[in-house]
Phi, psi and omega in degrees: 000130182285144178285142177265012186285130174291134187229190188024332181302326181292321190259338193265356182272121180288132178275125182300127180079010184284342178211145175278093190247019182299324183250014179284127178302139181271156174059031178296143183091344178287150182305134177071002176281123185247136170210158188237123170276114195241129167085014178270170172277108190266117175254096191280333186063019174235111182301332180285332179274319180085183180241159185221124176301320171225105185226172182233151174231121180261129181240134175230123185063237180256006187244154171281127181263319183203150175226128181176186178265134175052055179292144175264115184222073182299135178086350180280141171294149184250130169247118182285115179255018178302134180082007183238157169263129179252122187207170178292154174292155179282151181238115179266113188266015178184112183207125176271081190292338184294349185267015187301324180292350181257018181308132177067001181300322186244036185303325183260009186271165176255178180290312181207166179277101184268008180082356178266171178304149171085357191272001186297315178269110187214162186296313185296323180283314187275304186281308186289315188267325185265312190268316183305318182297342182266003179297135170264163176306319182293330176293317180295316180301310185297319179296317178299317181295310183294317179299317179297315180295320180296318178289325173303316179301330181266004176090010177269101188272347181222143176225145164260106190268109180261056182277103186269067185225030182279058184298327179215167173303327178295324176296315179299316177300321182295318178299312181296319180295321176298318177296317180296313184294335178288336178070029178249158176287133184209146169253114179274121179267104180298121190220158178282170174232206182241154172096175186291343180277356181287115180245014176306136001260022189287349181268003187300312184293326179295310183290328180296316180291326184279320189246342190231031182286341180248144173267354181260063180209169181287333187260127176234173192238141172225167183251128172278136179207075187292130180292347175283348179267129183301338183262016188298328179297323176295317181293321177298318180297319178296317178301316180291324176298333181257009177067032185254144170294155185241131184243130179212145172281149181217110182228115185301324182287354173264026179082019185246019187298324182244010184301320183297326176300317178296317180296324177295320179294334177271001181060042181257358180271159177179174182289356176272000181264134172245112175267123179266131180082293183054037181272143175055043175256163188287162175300319177298326178294318179295320178296322180292320177299314181296317181295323187276342185079014176297158187252157181228133175243122184253130176246074195301313182298318179295315183298323178286322185283329190253011174066036168291336190118164181302130178307131191274042183298316183286325176300316178299309183296322180298334181257012177075019179264119179270113186277159165259170181246155180206163188256333174075260190230127178281352173294344182239326189209154179300155182252022176272154187270348172295321175297317181297312183295315183294324179294312180296318180301309184287325180296308183298318181292324177297317180297313182288320179298321179296321177296322178295314180298328181279003171106357177291145179240333179269083191247151171294164175293147172285141174297143173257167177299321179296325177302312185286332172295322177297318176302322186279349184232285185299310182290325176299316178297319179296313181296324178281001181061041181234016183300333179288347182248322191218184174107339179209162176271079184244125177307133183102334177280163177286150188271085168257102195224145175246143166246112184252132184284111176263356178261012182281165184302327184271000184233317187297145001277149182282120180242335179207122188293304179300321179298319179297317182296314188275320189259347184240327193275162168214190189295340179292342179276355181280103184275309186222137180233131182237133177234121181050043177083350183263128179287122181251335174227136186225122176050043172094001181223140176298145181266135175060044176229126176255100190287325187304308179292329176297316180297316180298318179295322180293321177295319178295322177297315177302314181299318178296313185298314182293320178295315182295328180273352182069035183243135182271140172275121180255103189286329181232000000 
């Protein structure tokens, strides 16, 4: 079914003066186009490649050709990376992008009404039950596009999009089209929606043939199979029959504390499973996750703010599970990865430091800044099943690369690269963003994006959604 979503005029018109592009290399990402990132502090995240206080990264087409000091690259265009940190793009392994028009709407809300104080305003009642069912395809499309562009601006080059708004095939098409038009790397998690037009999972073969027939593209496919759905075992089986990773939320306080133990006894676990949150689950569940090689995505700021339970960073590490990071919902919290990394870093260290102060001596290691950058890049790529393409600055991989300003007022002088990224930086330090060799942000501004009409359309979408759901916008 063809999407009825109005497209590209909003996103494809270059705004005059939106980027200083006089010296930006042209046709980046095109086959045989070569350019050199020169003289930056290179954090490769690949032990075999190493790091360079002053290093170069050579890109040809969409791939990294070489990483090293003083590379010889005759004929390549030069991008001066002096004063910058050059590193892999961030990977967001769980984001409900369709909710962009609802940003900050539920800042003070919880996940669900648990009968305890504070739970009246909550995500399941307001966002999931009231507002999500009234989404039109055009609302989903616009939210996907804007969210993707916003994360590109913040250096998040890849997303696992868990947009559960597949009310009809047209809605599903709209979500995919928004991801495509943004030109960012994305894993689309095929998911159900609400209402009589929801035909999940019967639309899988159509969308797979139409949008995912090639493995050599930015967009890849995963299967949604929420354990809260009575039919999830059927959905997992369908995903596995089609060779797809399976994505599901797991929250112990929603009656799922020991569910993973049951799934292990049924031999349903495996490295193709991505558990989101994994908060307040049993010790037996953690042992089963570790034995099976299942994956975990932690959204620490959201989990702390919305009463999912304490983010299980230490439980994961204690069982040898290396987590990825994710942003979850912008109706409650920002989707930039500096916030994610800093939260995990300070939380884990606070927990262990408190145990030390209380007299414990047999303590786990404290997380380092490099550890949380690894969660945000290498582990994110692994969980998204994209390690063969991205996650590190490794020759042969595709060039998803960030240039972060280390000479800026909030960072200089640069004394430690991982420390600067995790403890000092925010999205204003993201100077240049490259996806599959193509420059998407240049010298602090997105390329080929006209924000004014996008913002106006997003505001109109918000007004429609709240009115249709009978929900009031409370500005103060």
